[in-house]
C-alpha positions as semicolon CSV with decimal commas, in nm:
position;residue;x (nm);y (nm);z (nm)
1;M;11,182;-2,026;-7,288
2;A;11,529;-1,882;-7,306
3;D;11,517;-2,032;-7,664
4;A;11,216;-1,855;-7,763
5;N;11,340;-1,536;-7,594
6;A;11,721;-1,579;-7,804
7;A;11,504;-1,646;-8,118
8;V;11,290;-1,332;-8,089
9;A;11,590;-1,078;-8,003
10;V;11,790;-1,257;-8,304
11;V;11,494;-1,200;-8,583
12;T;11,444;-0,874;-8,410
13;V;11,827;-0,763;-8,490
14;S;11,840;-0,914;-8,783
15;L;11,513;-0,727;-8,893
16;V;11,696;-0,447;-8,808
17;L;12,010;-0,471;-9,018
18;L;11,808;-0,553;-9,292
19;G;11,619;-0,216;-9,278
20;L;11,957;-0,046;-9,225
21;S;12,067;-0,204;-9,542
22;S;11,738;-0,158;-9,714
23;G;11,742;0,251;-9,642
24;L;11,717;0,509;-9,346
25;S;11,347;0,496;-9,355
26;L;11,288;0,141;-9,347
27;S;11,537;0,118;-9,014
28;W;11,326;0,399;-8,854
29;A;11,007;0,203;-8,920
30;L;11,179;-0,128;-8,721
31;L;11,385;0,072;-8,480
32;P;11,098;0,119;-8,226
33;V;10,999;-0,247;-8,277
34;A;11,331;-0,371;-8,204
35;V;11,376;-0,146;-7,900
36;V;11,045;-0,241;-7,752
37;V;11,124;-0,643;-7,801
38;L;11,495;-0,619;-7,698
39;I;11,398;-0,429;-7,354
40;F;11,095;-0,674;-7,276
41;V;11,344;-1,000;-7,363
42;L;11,625;-0,894;-7,134
43;A;11,386;-0,780;-6,849
44;S;11,138;-1,103;-6,856
45;G;11,033;-1,393;-7,006
46;L;10,694;-1,474;-7,185
47;K;10,408;-1,345;-7,027
48;G;10,182;-1,604;-6,829
49;R;9,860;-1,730;-6,928
50;D;9,534;-1,673;-6,784
51;E;9,336;-1,976;-6,789
52;R;9,047;-1,814;-6,928
53;A;9,216;-1,644;-7,155
54;H;9,061;-1,828;-7,462
55;L;8,739;-1,667;-7,402
56;N;8,906;-1,319;-7,507
57;V;8,937;-1,198;-7,810
58;C;9,105;-0,842;-7,941
59;V;8,990;-0,750;-8,282
60;L;9,199;-0,487;-8,402
61;V;9,166;-0,220;-8,696
62;L;9,435;0,035;-8,722
63;G;9,152;0,251;-8,908
64;D;8,817;0,379;-8,840
65;I;8,594;0,084;-8,669
66;G;8,275;0,231;-8,831
67;R;8,419;0,208;-9,172
68;S;8,546;-0,133;-9,101
69;P;8,197;-0,344;-9,131
70;R;8,383;-0,703;-9,168
71;M;8,579;-0,677;-8,854
72;Q;8,243;-0,517;-8,693
73;Y;8,097;-0,853;-8,804
74;H;8,399;-1,052;-8,665
75;A;8,312;-0,923;-8,339
76;L;7,952;-0,988;-8,324
77;S;8,008;-1,357;-8,440
78;L;8,250;-1,402;-8,136
79;S;8,032;-1,239;-7,902
80;R;7,741;-1,441;-8,051
81;H;7,956;-1,755;-7,950
82;G;8,059;-1,674;-7,609
83;Y;8,395;-1,448;-7,636
84;N;8,442;-1,130;-7,475
85;V;8,588;-0,893;-7,754
86;T;8,812;-0,623;-7,724
87;L;8,756;-0,434;-8,031
88;I;9,042;-0,164;-8,098
89;G;9,067;0,142;-8,374
90;F;8,962;0,498;-8,468
91;L;8,664;0,633;-8,356
92;G;8,565;0,863;-8,668
93;T;8,243;0,696;-8,774
94;K;7,981;0,563;-8,535
95;P;7,986;0,164;-8,525
96;H;7,668;-0,006;-8,582
97;Q;7,424;0,007;-8,302
98;D;7,433;-0,379;-8,249
99;I;7,828;-0,343;-8,152
100;L;7,736;-0,052;-7,915
101;E;7,456;-0,243;-7,740
102;D;7,668;-0,544;-7,687
103;D;7,742;-0,641;-7,332
104;R;8,044;-0,891;-7,450
105;I;8,226;-0,628;-7,666
106;D;8,423;-0,335;-7,556
107;I;8,544;-0,061;-7,759
108;L;8,895;0,073;-7,682
109;P;8,967;0,371;-7,900
110;I;9,283;0,471;-8,021
111;S;9,368;0,833;-8,180
112;E;9,496;0,848;-8,500
113;L;9,828;0,992;-8,471
114;K;9,982;1,205;-8,743
115;G;10,354;1,221;-8,703
116;L;10,592;1,560;-8,754
117;T;10,384;1,812;-8,934
118;A;10,726;1,972;-9,098
119;G;11,027;1,842;-9,247
120;P;11,067;1,627;-9,594
121;K;10,783;1,383;-9,651
122;I;10,953;1,055;-9,592
123;F;11,062;1,172;-9,262
124;R;10,720;1,267;-9,139
125;Y;10,585;0,925;-9,283
126;A;10,845;0,760;-9,081
127;S;10,752;0,990;-8,770
128;K;10,412;0,875;-8,798
129;V;10,523;0,485;-8,813
130;I;10,715;0,531;-8,496
131;F;10,458;0,703;-8,330
132;Q;10,209;0,435;-8,417
133;T;10,431;0,154;-8,294
134;F;10,477;0,268;-7,941
135;Q;10,100;0,372;-7,915
136;L;9,991;0,024;-8,032
137;F;10,206;-0,190;-7,831
138;C;10,171;-0,022;-7,505
139;V;9,782;-0,070;-7,599
140;L;9,812;-0,457;-7,668
141;M;10,045;-0,499;-7,369
142;K;9,814;-0,294;-7,128
143;I;9,485;-0,528;-7,221
144;E;9,379;-0,832;-7,047
145;D;9,513;-1,173;-7,143
146;Q;9,375;-1,281;-7,467
147;G;9,346;-1,595;-7,669
148;Y;9,341;-1,438;-7,998
149;I;9,429;-1,108;-8,155
150;L;9,256;-1,110;-8,527
151;M;9,406;-0,808;-8,705
152;Q;9,273;-0,650;-9,052
153;N;9,516;-0,584;-9,308
154;P;9,574;-0,344;-9,438
155;P;9,663;-0,102;-9,299
156;G;9,930;-0,320;-9,190
157;L;10,218;-0,096;-9,100
158;P;10,309;-0,098;-8,843
159;A;10,029;-0,329;-8,708
160;I;10,143;-0,655;-8,815
161;A;10,503;-0,645;-8,685
162;V;10,389;-0,480;-8,344
163;T;10,069;-0,716;-8,295
164;W;10,329;-0,989;-8,370
165;V;10,565;-0,897;-8,123
166;A;10,284;-0,835;-7,852
167;S;10,133;-1,164;-7,944
168;R;10,489;-1,333;-7,857
169;F;10,497;-1,199;-7,526
170;R;10,155;-1,256;-7,444
171;G;10,114;-1,586;-7,573
172;N;9,833;-1,480;-7,811
173;Q;9,711;-1,672;-8,170
174;F;9,757;-1,386;-8,401
175;I;9,511;-1,394;-8,697
176;I;9,551;-1,165;-9,006
177;D;9,256;-1,105;-9,217
178;W;9,360;-1,013;-9,560
179;H;9,132;-0,801;-9,712
180;N;9,393;-0,699;-9,947
181;Y;9,747;-0,579;-9,982
182;G;9,876;-0,257;-9,827
183;Y;10,131;-0,195;-10,062
184;T;9,912;-0,194;-10,398
185;I;9,705;0,084;-10,234
186;M;10,005;0,328;-10,196
187;A;10,116;0,215;-10,525
188;L;9,795;0,379;-10,685
189;T;9,912;0,717;-10,527
190;H;10,291;0,679;-10,541
191;G;10,323;0,406;-10,839
192;Q;10,490;0,045;-10,837
193;N;10,839;0,134;-10,830
194;H;10,827;0,411;-10,561
195;F;11,058;0,335;-10,257
196;I;10,798;0,351;-10,002
197;V;10,590;0,076;-10,200
198;K;10,894;-0,135;-10,233
199;M;10,957;-0,139;-9,869
200;A;10,578;-0,174;-9,770
201;K;10,567;-0,491;-9,977
202;W;10,875;-0,637;-9,836
203;Y;10,730;-0,534;-9,486
204;E;10,412;-0,730;-9,587
205;K;10,560;-1,026;-9,710
206;L;10,806;-1,101;-9,437
207;F;10,569;-1,008;-9,091
208;G;10,280;-1,172;-9,262
209;C;10,428;-1,502;-9,266
210;F;10,489;-1,490;-8,880
211;S;10,087;-1,501;-8,822
212;D;9,947;-1,833;-8,664
213;H;9,627;-1,834;-8,876
214;N;9,553;-1,632;-9,195
215;L;9,182;-1,558;-9,349
216;C;9,140;-1,365;-9,692
217;V;8,853;-1,238;-9,917
218;T;8,894;-1,447;-10,224
219;N;9,007;-1,762;-10,366
220;A;9,215;-1,571;-10,593
221;M;9,393;-1,395;-10,285
222;R;9,444;-1,746;-10,119
223;E;9,614;-1,871;-10,395
224;D;9,828;-1,564;-10,439
225;L;9,910;-1,602;-10,066
226;R;10,016;-1,961;-10,093
227;R;10,211;-1,940;-10,420
228;N;10,398;-1,584;-10,385
229;W;10,392;-1,539;-10,006
230;N;10,412;-1,906;-9,875
231;I;10,118;-1,802;-9,649
232;E;9,845;-2,073;-9,606
233;A;9,520;-1,863;-9,560
234;T;9,127;-1,955;-9,507
235;T;8,889;-1,810;-9,758
236;L;8,607;-1,631;-9,576
237;Y;8,410;-1,458;-9,826
238;D;8,240;-1,139;-9,757
239;K;7,850;-1,201;-9,676
240;P;7,599;-0,962;-9,574
241;P;7,424;-0,968;-9,236
242;P;7,035;-1,008;-9,198
243;I;7,008;-0,609;-9,174
244;F;7,082;-0,641;-9,580
245;R;6,724;-0,725;-9,702
246;E;6,462;-0,595;-9,917
247;T;6,308;-0,304;-9,774
248;P;5,949;-0,310;-9,733
249;L;5,740;0,026;-9,907
250;K;5,647;0,163;-9,552
251;L;6,015;0,163;-9,441
252;Q;6,088;0,300;-9,768
253;H;5,877;0,614;-9,720
254;E;5,987;0,674;-9,385
255;L;6,306;0,691;-9,521
256;F;6,263;0,936;-9,793
257;I;6,055;1,141;-9,620
258;R;6,388;1,193;-9,360
259;M;6,598;1,251;-9,666
260;G;6,360;1,461;-9,835
261;S;6,404;1,730;-9,559
262;T;6,756;1,768;-9,672
263;Y;6,840;1,678;-10,018
264;L;6,592;1,797;-10,300
265;P;6,610;1,505;-10,523
266;F;6,373;1,304;-10,276
267;R;6,116;1,564;-10,253
268;P;5,776;1,511;-10,492
269;S;5,743;1,760;-10,783
270;P;5,626;2,108;-10,646
271;D;5,381;2,098;-10,913
272;V;5,212;1,762;-10,759
273;T;4,957;1,787;-10,506
274;K;4,739;1,508;-10,385
275;E;4,452;1,534;-10,119
276;Y;4,511;1,310;-9,779
277;M;4,841;1,202;-9,949
278;E;5,215;1,241;-9,813
279;L;5,443;1,216;-10,087
280;T;5,796;1,186;-10,182
281;A;5,985;1,149;-10,523
282;F;5,935;0,746;-10,478
283;T;5,624;0,677;-10,296
284;E;5,304;0,828;-10,127
285;R;5,133;0,723;-9,822
286;N;4,758;0,768;-9,772
287;T;4,739;0,995;-9,451
288;Q;4,403;0,819;-9,366
289;T;4,447;0,442;-9,455
290;G;4,815;0,449;-9,383
291;A;4,891;0,244;-9,718
292;V;5,191;0,290;-9,881
293;M;5,276;0,251;-10,256
294;H;5,505;0,368;-10,529
295;S;5,451;0,662;-10,686
296;S;5,303;0,676;-11,041
297;G;5,577;0,810;-11,264
298;R;5,817;0,799;-10,996
299;P;6,204;0,795;-11,123
300;A;6,427;0,501;-11,147
301;L;6,680;0,508;-10,811
302;L;7,017;0,433;-10,842
303;I;7,286;0,373;-10,589
304;S;7,684;0,377;-10,555
305;S;7,911;0,417;-10,265
306;T;8,265;0,531;-10,237
307;S;8,571;0,644;-10,011
308;W;8,688;0,899;-10,333
309;T;9,012;0,728;-10,381
310;E;9,180;0,649;-10,683
311;D;9,030;0,305;-10,735
312;E;8,710;0,415;-10,844
313;D;8,635;0,636;-11,165
314;F;8,325;0,825;-11,128
315;S;8,383;0,986;-11,423
316;I;8,312;0,652;-11,619
317;L;7,935;0,700;-11,509
318;L;7,886;1,048;-11,503
319;E;8,019;1,100;-11,865
320;K;7,738;0,814;-11,972
321;F;7,449;1,002;-11,776
322;V;7,532;1,271;-12,025
323;E;7,559;1,069;-12,329
324;A;7,242;0,852;-12,302
325;G;7,015;1,086;-12,042
326;H;6,790;1,127;-12,304
327;R;6,727;0,758;-12,362
328;L;6,675;0,678;-11,980
329;P;6,396;0,737;-11,752
330;S;6,340;1,019;-11,488
331;L;6,657;0,896;-11,265
332;V;6,797;0,987;-10,910
333;C;7,171;0,880;-10,907
334;V;7,272;0,847;-10,490
335;I;7,638;0,831;-10,441
336;T;7,687;0,763;-10,077
337;G;8,010;0,838;-9,853
338;T;8,050;0,969;-9,483
339;P;8,156;1,301;-9,384
340;Q;8,483;1,152;-9,285
341;C;8,553;1,027;-9,625
342;K;8,791;1,265;-9,765
343;G;8,958;1,085;-10,033
344;P;9,186;1,257;-10,269
345;Q;8,929;1,266;-10,548
346;K;8,613;1,383;-10,395
347;E;8,652;1,791;-10,460
348;Y;8,754;1,696;-10,789
349;Y;8,430;1,480;-10,861
350;K;8,209;1,726;-10,658
351;K;8,298;2,009;-10,920
352;L;8,246;1,751;-11,228
353;I;7,886;1,678;-11,074
354;D;7,818;2,050;-11,055
355;S;7,940;2,117;-11,381
356;K;7,708;1,864;-11,571
357;E;7,379;1,953;-11,761
358;L;7,203;1,641;-11,731
359;Q;6,856;1,561;-11,877
360;H;6,598;1,452;-11,593
361;I;6,857;1,305;-11,388
362;K;6,930;1,414;-11,063
363;I;7,262;1,324;-10,873
364;C;7,303;1,387;-10,496
365;T;7,605;1,273;-10,243
366;P;7,419;1,211;-9,888
367;W;7,604;1,044;-9,590
368;L;7,392;0,822;-9,422
369;E;7,390;0,691;-9,052
370;A;7,496;0,293;-9,061
371;E;7,135;0,213;-8,969
372;D;6,999;0,419;-9,292
373;Y;7,248;0,244;-9,544
374;P;7,104;-0,148;-9,565
375;V;6,750;0,075;-9,602
376;L;6,827;0,282;-9,898
377;L;6,991;-0,033;-10,073
378;G;6,706;-0,248;-10,014
379;S;6,476;0,088;-10,169
380;A;6,708;0,112;-10,517
381;D;6,624;-0,017;-10,842
382;L;7,011;-0,077;-10,951
383;G;7,322;-0,055;-10,782
384;V;7,669;0,039;-10,975
385;C;8,018;-0,053;-10,856
386;L;8,325;0,140;-11,006
387;H;8,563;-0,057;-10,750
388;K;8,887;-0,169;-10,927
389;S;9,095;-0,350;-10,680
390;S;9,438;-0,238;-10,624
391;S;9,556;-0,574;-10,627
392;G;9,287;-0,768;-10,847
393;L;9,257;-1,024;-10,548
394;D;8,970;-0,852;-10,326
395;L;8,615;-0,797;-10,391
396;P;8,369;-0,469;-10,328
397;M;8,154;-0,537;-10,004
398;K;7,933;-0,267;-10,136
399;V;7,850;-0,513;-10,409
400;V;7,811;-0,792;-10,129
401;D;7,568;-0,557;-9,936
402;M;7,352;-0,479;-10,268
403;F;7,315;-0,872;-10,316
404;G;7,188;-0,895;-9,967
405;C;6,918;-0,648;-10,039
406;C;6,862;-0,861;-10,351
407;L;6,953;-0,549;-10,556
408;P;7,098;-0,596;-10,912
409;V;7,450;-0,457;-11,020
410;C;7,645;-0,319;-11,296
411;A;7,995;-0,368;-11,164
412;I;8,341;-0,292;-11,328
413;H;8,561;-0,578;-11,434
414;F;8,877;-0,691;-11,282
415;Q;9,061;-1,022;-11,210
416;C;8,836;-1,239;-11,005
417;L;8,527;-1,044;-10,993
418;H;8,375;-1,348;-11,101
419;E;8,363;-1,473;-10,814
420;L;8,101;-1,259;-10,635
421;V;7,936;-1,116;-10,989
422;K;7,770;-1,360;-11,220
423;H;7,735;-1,212;-11,576
424;E;7,391;-1,206;-11,677
425;E;7,292;-1,383;-11,379
426;N;7,262;-1,136;-11,063
427;G;7,405;-0,833;-11,269
428;L;7,609;-0,749;-11,531
429;I;8,006;-0,652;-11,591
430;F;8,107;-0,381;-11,768
431;K;8,471;-0,300;-11,891
432;D;8,442;0,049;-12,019
433;S;8,171;0,332;-12,025
434;K;8,048;0,235;-12,387
435;E;7,960;-0,104;-12,202
436;L;7,828;0,066;-11,897
437;S;7,587;0,295;-12,125
438;E;7,476;0,006;-12,314
439;Q;7,395;-0,165;-11,993
440;L;7,209;0,111;-11,844
441;K;6,971;0,139;-12,148
442;L;6,908;-0,190;-12,134
443;L;6,816;-0,231;-11,793
444;F;6,591;0,087;-11,768
445;S;6,470;0,045;-12,107
446;D;6,100;-0,087;-11,964
447;F;6,125;0,076;-11,596
448;P;5,916;0,043;-11,367
449;S;5,828;-0,292;-11,502
450;D;5,934;-0,609;-11,314
451;Q;5,955;-0,828;-11,637
452;G;6,249;-0,688;-11,775
453;K;6,610;-0,753;-11,711
454;L;6,623;-0,615;-11,373
455;G;6,315;-0,815;-11,278
456;I;6,476;-1,115;-11,360
457;F;6,816;-1,057;-11,170
458;R;6,621;-0,950;-10,868
459;K;6,412;-1,279;-10,901
460;N;6,725;-1,509;-10,958
461;Q;6,899;-1,364;-10,623
462;R;6,583;-1,422;-10,439
463;E;6,604;-1,765;-10,544
464;S;6,948;-1,807;-10,480
465;G;6,921;-1,888;-10,109
466;Q;7,262;-1,689;-10,080
467;Q;7,441;-1,739;-9,767
468;R;7,443;-1,504;-9,490
469;W;7,725;-1,386;-9,274
470;D;7,662;-1,572;-8,957
471;E;7,648;-1,936;-9,140
472;N;7,983;-1,840;-9,374
473;W;8,169;-1,738;-9,059
474;D;8,037;-2,059;-8,819
475;Q;8,144;-2,289;-9,090
476;N;8,492;-2,099;-9,179
477;V;8,653;-1,917;-8,870
478;L;8,468;-2,082;-8,557
479;P;8,636;-2,457;-8,625
480;L;8,971;-2,261;-8,647
481;I;8,925;-2,132;-8,307
482;K;8,800;-2,429;-8,122
483;D;9,054;-2,675;-8,290
484;D;9,334;-2,444;-8,127
485;H;9,179;-2,442;-7,801
486;K;9,124;-2,851;-7,819
487;K;9,475;-2,867;-7,905
488;G;9,628;-2,605;-7,678
489;F;9,850;-2,319;-7,821
490;N;10,202;-2,394;-7,951
491;L;10,396;-2,120;-7,950
């Protein structure tokens, strides 16, 4: 035990010295970790383990829990297998109802600290890291004994280092779920050569190696972690849970009625009236029999979703609407997000949408409750994904959800997209706006017939027997945890 404490102390001091040699901001980011580690090393040994700790798992997101679906799925899968879950993160967006109603899952909210509000930008960022370091360390040290801490990355600064330190003291197994690389996301704003981006890359690469186990979202990322980071990871593809499915017409109609109370594109044309019929732009219900059917001459429903960040260029879609509008059927384009989505591109695209004079194409940008989003996906005719991975190594979960609803997709090309979208099988991949324009014309050429490309893609997805989240998780994550428990923790 003394050797273990000494090793932790030596590593920590070494990191501080390396930070000092690399720059003031880096040393500030590491200093809180070093101080806390050294205090605990000098004051005590490693924390003793509760015999039942292996049945407790901490799922950590240094972000909005409600906008972290994969980590919510982890929590639900752990609960399903009898584990008690402490889910830590920000409470911005409402988590899924299944999370809120699960007796084995306790949500422990933490505040989103902002750091200093004045002074040079680099010092404001450093202060935010310092505040989050102390906050997160205190939270992790106060919760009851855990067998595992499962942490999402990104965001990983300062969470990876803090979680590693806490796990060493508490005797936890530390698991990182790599969704992407944080430094590549930062590079979208600052550029690859910015000091803070280089610091973030160094940080992720160093501390990422200290985890006990690693999960990642693609085989391409698994290979990159192994080759360039010396990290062995298990690929856990994102898979849709059962809530993502084709929506029955009755549920479609109920959703369209609710949305029509707020958003004009979902309302029927004012000059259309039918006796004994409750109408929306897409459906009609006979008020005497309750039967629901699609409206004749209904518009096509196209859906996309976004966080309004730099890795999605919606001008590609909007410009093509202008050019190809007269060759498309009546179309409602829904670009979803939440009120908390305050990405830097949001206002820019809202102004761009308002400036367009579109022929029989209506665009709306609603926010949806977690329970309504899968219902809308299951009601749509086509999904469009404009997400370009900052690293080229992750896959868009929005497409996973769309496929769960058997919704055909047009997705913009990047390095490993072929691991998810099979061109001409379950959707189409485009490289530029011209290709997207041609694909939209092709797919909607015989709308609403189900005999064309859209119908073929949907049929292929129905027949694919695609794997769902629970089965995927049980195959790839459950054995890892069970094997650890059988062998005991080798810390």
